[in-house]
C-alpha positions in Angstrom: -17.4 -16.2 -3.8 -14.2 -18.1 -4.5 -12.6 -17.5 -7.8 -9.8 -20.0 -7.5 -6.1 -19.4 -6.9 -4.1 -16.8 -8.9 -0.4 -17.4 -8.7 -1.1 -19.8 -5.8 -3.1 -17.4 -3.7 -6.9 -17.8 -3.2 -8.9 -15.0 -4.7 -12.3 -14.3 -3.3 -15.2 -11.8 -4.1 -17.4 -10.4 -1.3 -21.1 -10.9 -2.0 -21.6 -7.2 -1.8 -19.6 -6.6 -4.9 -22.1 -8.7 -6.9 -24.9 -6.8 -5.6 -23.2 -3.6 -6.5 -22.4 -4.9 -10.0 -26.1 -6.1 -10.6 -27.0 -2.7 -9.7 -24.4 -1.0 -12.0 -25.5 -3.2 -14.8 -29.1 -2.1 -14.4 -28.1 1.5 -14.4 -26.2 1.0 -17.5 -29.2 -0.6 -19.2 -31.5 2.3 -18.0 -29.0 4.8 -19.3 -27.9 3.2 -22.7 -30.6 0.5 -23.3 -29.9 -3.0 -24.2 -26.2 -2.3 -25.4 -25.7 -1.1 -21.8 -25.2 -4.6 -20.9 -22.1 -5.1 -23.0 -20.7 -1.6 -21.9 -21.3 -2.6 -18.2 -19.6 -6.0 -18.6 -16.6 -4.6 -20.5 -16.2 -1.9 -17.7 -16.7 -4.3 -15.0 -14.2 -6.8 -16.4 -11.6 -4.1 -16.7 -12.2 -2.9 -13.2 -12.0 -6.4 -11.8 -8.8 -7.2 -13.6 -7.3 -3.9 -12.6 -8.0 -4.5 -8.8 -6.9 -8.2 -8.7 -3.6 -7.3 -10.5 -3.2 -4.4 -8.0 -3.3 -6.7 -5.1 -1.3 -9.4 -6.8 1.3 -6.6 -7.0 1.3 -6.4 -3.2 1.5 -10.2 -2.9 4.3 -10.7 -5.4 6.4 -7.9 -3.7 5.7 -9.6 -0.4 6.7 -13.0 -1.5 10.1 -11.6 -2.6 10.8 -10.8 1.1 9.4 -14.2 2.3 6.0 -12.9 3.2 3.1 -15.1 2.3 -0.4 -14.0 1.3 -3.3 -16.0 2.8 -5.9 -14.8 0.4 -7.0 -11.7 -1.7 -10.6 -10.6 -1.3 -12.4 -8.1 -3.4 -14.6 -5.6 -1.8 -17.0 -2.9 -3.5 -14.3 -0.2 -2.9 -11.1 -2.2 -3.4 -9.4 -5.3 -2.5 -7.3 -6.5 0.4 -4.2 -8.8 0.2 -4.0 -10.6 3.6 -0.4 -10.8 4.2 0.6 -13.4 6.6 2.9 -11.1 8.7 4.1 -7.4 8.8 7.1 -6.3 6.7 10.5 -6.6 8.4 11.7 -3.1 7.7 10.6 0.3 6.3 12.2 -0.4 3.2 10.2 -3.7 2.7 7.0 -1.8 3.7 7.5 0.9 1.1 8.2 -1.5 -1.5 5.1 -3.8 -0.7 2.7 -0.7 -0.4 4.0 0.9 -3.6 3.8 -2.4 -5.7 0.1 -2.2 -6.0 -0.1 1.4 -7.3 3.0 0.7 -9.6 0.9 -2.2 -11.2 -1.8 0.3 -12.0 0.6 2.8 -13.4 2.0 0.0 -15.8 -1.4 -0.9 -16.8 -2.3 2.9 -17.4 0.8 2.9 -19.8 0.1 -0.3 -21.4 -3.7 0.4 -22.1 -2.9 3.9 -23.3 -0.4 2.5 -25.7 -2.9 0.0 -27.1 -5.5 2.7 -27.4 -3.2 4.8 -29.4 -2.6 2.0 -31.8 -6.1 0.5 -31.9 -8.2 3.4 -31.2 -10.7 1.2 -29.2 -12.4 3.8 -26.7 -12.8 1.1 -23.8 -9.0 0.9 -23.8 -8.9 4.5 -23.0 -11.3 4.0 -20.2 -9.2 1.3 -18.9 -6.1 3.4 -19.1 -7.8 6.4 -17.3 -9.4 3.8 -14.6 -5.9 2.7 -13.8 -4.2 6.0 -13.4 -7.2 7.1 -11.1 -6.7 3.9 -9.2 -3.1 4.5 -8.6 -3.4 8.2 -7.5 -6.2 7.3 -5.1 -4.3 4.4 -3.5 -1.3 6.8 -3.0 -3.2 9.2 -0.9 -1.3 9.5 2.4 -4.4 8.2 4.1 -3.5 5.1 6.3 -4.4 2.2 5.9 -4.3 2.9 2.2 -1.0 2.2 0.3 0.1 5.9 0.6 -0.6 5.8 4.1 1.5 2.7 4.7 4.4 4.6 2.6 4.0 7.5 4.9 4.2 5.2 8.0 7.4 3.6 6.6 9.1 7.0 6.0 8.3 8.2 9.4 9.2 5.1 11.2 12.8 5.7 10.1 12.7 8.9 12.3 10.4 8.1 15.2 9.9 4.5 15.4 7.0 2.1 14.2 4.5 2.7 16.9 4.9 6.6 16.9 4.9 6.4 13.1 1.8 4.3 13.0 -0.2 6.7 15.4 0.9 9.7 13.3 -0.2 8.0 10.0 -3.6 7.0 11.7 -4.2 10.7 12.4 -3.5 11.5 8.8 -5.8 8.8 7.7 -8.5 10.0 10.1 -8.3 13.6 8.8 -8.7 12.2 5.2 -11.5 9.9 6.3 -13.6 12.9 7.9 -12.6 15.1 4.8 -14.1 12.4 2.5 -17.4 12.4 4.8 -17.7 16.2 4.7 -17.2 16.4 1.0 -19.8 13.5 0.5 -22.2 15.5 2.7 -21.6 18.9 1.2 -21.6 17.7 -2.5 -24.2 14.8 -1.9 -21.7 12.5 -3.1 -22.5 8.9 -2.1 -19.2 7.6 -3.2 -17.2 10.2 -1.3 -19.6 9.5 1.8 -18.8 5.7 1.6 -15.2 6.1 1.0 -14.8 8.1 4.3 -17.0 6.0 6.2 -15.1 2.8 5.1 -11.7 4.5 5.8 -12.8 5.5 9.3 -13.9 2.0 9.7 -10.7 0.4 8.6 -8.6 3.0 10.9 -10.9 1.8 13.8 -10.0 -1.9 13.3 -6.3 -1.0 12.9 -6.2 1.1 16.0 -7.3 -2.0 17.9 -4.9 -4.1 16.4 -2.0 -1.8 16.9 -3.1 -1.0 20.6 -3.1 -4.8 21.2 0.5 -5.0 19.8 1.5 -2.0 22.1 0.0 -3.5 25.2 1.5 -7.1 24.5 4.5 -6.8 22.2 5.9 -3.2 22.8 9.5 -4.5 22.7 8.8 -6.3 19.4 7.9 -3.7 16.9 7.6 -5.2 13.3 10.5 -3.0 12.5 12.2 0.3 13.8 14.5 2.6 12.1 16.1 0.5 9.4 
């Protein structure tokens, strides 16, 4: 579903998000009664805003380096800012990857201050939601933001391709870790997080393997 252009960037929501949100609203009504609809809408609006602003953080940082963003798409467990090309240096990748969590940290502080002044409970929820989102995205699990920061750090020492391979190994360990936690503790969210991360890694592995096969002498950046 197309939601218009935000700062000139097309924003879309995958249909699965609407299905998940409908189920969440149903759960809220079952737990809280009719007032659960309002609670669910308030929570959903805060989550939506936080994810979009997170992805816009990546896009704005990329734009500062002359990198455009084709679109932003929201999925059930996060969003994707589709950059038009790779960063040209490790420093650029660190800044672009870190910009999203930095937005969430800023929202954590802003909502926390508003909660302290106004005392509205949903502001406390928004604040907690954003710091958790920032910490989650900073996990060094490639292709998450923390994993991209890890790759940029390693690329300064071993080159982009070797750093990508190492970052993917770390990401795969996190992915299987989430899967195991999901099975052991019967946590559907952990299980789905692990499976989604492993799926994203599989696609990244194919993409980077293609680059290595055809463009090995033209790494996006190397030891800046």
